[in-house]
C-alpha positions as CSV (number, residue, x, y, z in Angstrom):
1,M,114.1,110.7,155.4
2,M,117.9,110.9,155.8
3,R,117.7,114.2,154.1
4,V,114.9,115.3,156.5
5,A,117.0,114.1,159.6
6,E,120.0,116.4,158.2
7,L,117.7,119.4,157.6
8,L,116.4,118.9,161.2
9,Q,119.8,118.7,162.5
10,K,120.7,121.9,160.9
11,T,118.0,123.8,162.8
12,E,120.3,123.3,165.9
13,D,122.7,125.7,164.5
14,R,120.7,128.1,162.2
15,F,117.1,128.5,160.7
16,L,116.5,126.7,157.5
17,N,117.0,128.6,154.3
18,S,114.1,128.9,151.6
19,E,115.3,125.9,149.8
20,E,115.5,123.6,152.7
21,I,112.1,124.7,153.9
22,A,110.7,123.8,150.6
23,E,112.3,120.4,150.6
24,L,111.0,119.8,154.1
25,S,107.5,121.2,153.1
26,N,107.4,118.7,150.1
27,F,108.4,115.7,152.1
28,V,105.5,116.5,154.8
29,A,103.0,117.3,152.1
30,G,103.6,114.0,150.5
31,M,103.5,111.9,153.9
32,P,99.7,111.5,154.0
33,A,99.6,109.8,150.5
34,R,102.6,107.7,151.3
35,L,101.2,106.7,154.7
36,T,98.0,105.7,153.0
37,I,99.9,103.2,150.6
38,Y,102.0,102.0,153.5
39,K,99.0,101.0,155.5
40,K,97.4,99.2,152.5
41,L,100.5,97.4,151.9
42,R,100.5,96.4,155.5
43,D,97.1,95.5,155.8
44,R,96.7,93.6,152.4
45,E,100.1,91.9,152.5
46,V,98.9,88.3,153.1
47,P,96.0,88.4,150.7
48,I,98.3,89.8,148.1
49,L,101.2,87.2,148.7
50,Q,98.7,84.4,148.8
51,A,96.9,85.4,145.7
52,V,100.3,85.8,143.9
53,A,101.2,82.3,145.4
54,D,98.1,80.5,144.0
55,Q,98.6,82.0,140.8
56,V,102.1,80.6,140.6
57,E,100.9,77.3,141.6
58,Q,98.3,77.3,138.8
59,E,100.7,78.5,136.1
60,L,103.8,76.5,137.3
61,P,102.4,73.4,138.7
62,S,105.7,71.6,138.2
63,A,107.8,74.3,140.0
64,D,109.7,73.1,143.1
65,T,107.6,74.2,146.2
66,K,110.9,75.3,147.9
67,D,111.8,77.6,145.2
68,V,108.2,79.1,145.0
69,E,108.4,79.6,148.7
70,K,111.9,81.4,148.2
71,S,110.5,83.7,145.5
72,I,107.3,84.4,147.7
73,S,109.5,85.0,150.8
74,S,111.7,87.6,148.4
75,L,108.4,89.2,147.4
76,M,107.4,89.8,150.9
77,L,110.7,91.6,151.7
78,V,110.3,93.5,148.5
79,L,106.9,94.6,149.4
80,R,108.2,95.7,152.9
81,Y,111.2,97.6,151.7
82,C,109.2,99.3,149.0
83,A,106.8,100.5,151.8
84,M,109.8,101.6,154.0
85,A,111.3,103.3,150.9
86,L,108.0,105.0,150.3
87,L,107.6,106.3,153.8
88,M,111.2,107.5,153.7
89,N,110.2,109.2,150.2
90,S,113.5,107.4,149.2
91,D,114.4,106.5,145.5
92,E,115.1,103.2,144.0
93,A,118.9,103.4,145.3
94,F,117.5,102.8,148.8
95,L,115.9,99.3,147.6
96,K,119.3,98.3,145.6
97,Q,121.3,99.3,148.5
98,R,119.3,97.6,151.2
99,I,117.9,94.5,149.8
100,L,118.1,93.9,146.1
101,R,121.6,93.1,145.5
102,W,121.4,90.3,147.9
103,L,118.0,89.2,146.4
104,E,119.5,89.2,142.9
105,Q,122.1,86.8,144.3
106,V,119.7,84.5,145.8
107,S,117.6,84.6,142.8
108,T,120.2,83.9,140.3
109,A,122.0,81.2,142.5
110,Y,118.6,79.3,142.7
111,N,117.5,80.0,139.3
112,L,114.3,81.6,140.0
113,R,114.0,83.9,137.0
114,R,110.9,82.1,135.6
115,I,109.1,82.0,138.9
116,N,109.8,85.7,139.5
117,E,108.5,86.6,136.0
118,V,105.2,85.0,137.0
119,I,105.1,86.6,140.4
120,F,105.7,90.0,139.2
121,R,103.4,89.8,136.6
122,H,100.5,88.6,138.9
123,L,101.7,91.0,141.6
124,N,101.4,94.0,139.0
125,H,98.0,92.9,137.9
126,L,96.9,92.8,141.6
127,L,98.4,96.0,142.7
128,T,96.3,97.6,139.8
129,Q,93.2,96.3,141.5
130,E,94.3,97.4,145.2
131,F,95.7,100.9,144.5
132,S,94.6,103.9,142.6
133,P,96.5,105.2,139.6
134,A,97.9,108.1,141.9
135,E,99.1,105.6,144.5
136,L,100.5,103.3,141.9
137,G,102.4,106.3,140.6
138,L,104.3,106.4,143.8
139,L,104.5,102.7,144.3
140,Q,105.2,101.3,140.9
141,P,108.7,102.8,140.3
142,L,110.0,100.8,143.4
143,I,108.3,97.6,142.3
144,T,109.4,98.1,138.9
145,T,113.1,98.3,140.1
146,A,112.8,95.2,142.1
147,Q,111.2,93.4,139.1
148,V,114.0,94.5,136.9
149,T,116.6,93.5,139.3
150,L,115.2,90.0,139.9
151,I,114.3,89.1,136.3
152,Y,116.6,90.7,134.0
């Protein structure tokens, strides 16, 4: 999105060249698919988070409730930032810059690795049920970046 803003700003001084027009066209052409995924994440956020939380409680019944809540809250932020990155057609660097460095510190400080492993395993399973393979192709790299950052 930043690049699109830069391109549009250039039109104040000149017409875009062919390469810039192609870049803008690609951004616009991909917007409907990205918006569809964004809307699904928005509309299904609570059921997805609840299903993941239920699975964590079943699989890790002795886990501290506050730790599970921290991890689920972090997952909520991850989903929202992944949705934002998708809309902006940003890569994983956006996530790392905006939120993952901070969440990694929280995860490490509270030793949430095991809970995050369970959370992401169940999230990934749920996402395969909620999204088409094409949609997952756009969303999964962002989710995987968060998963790797918070677990490994």
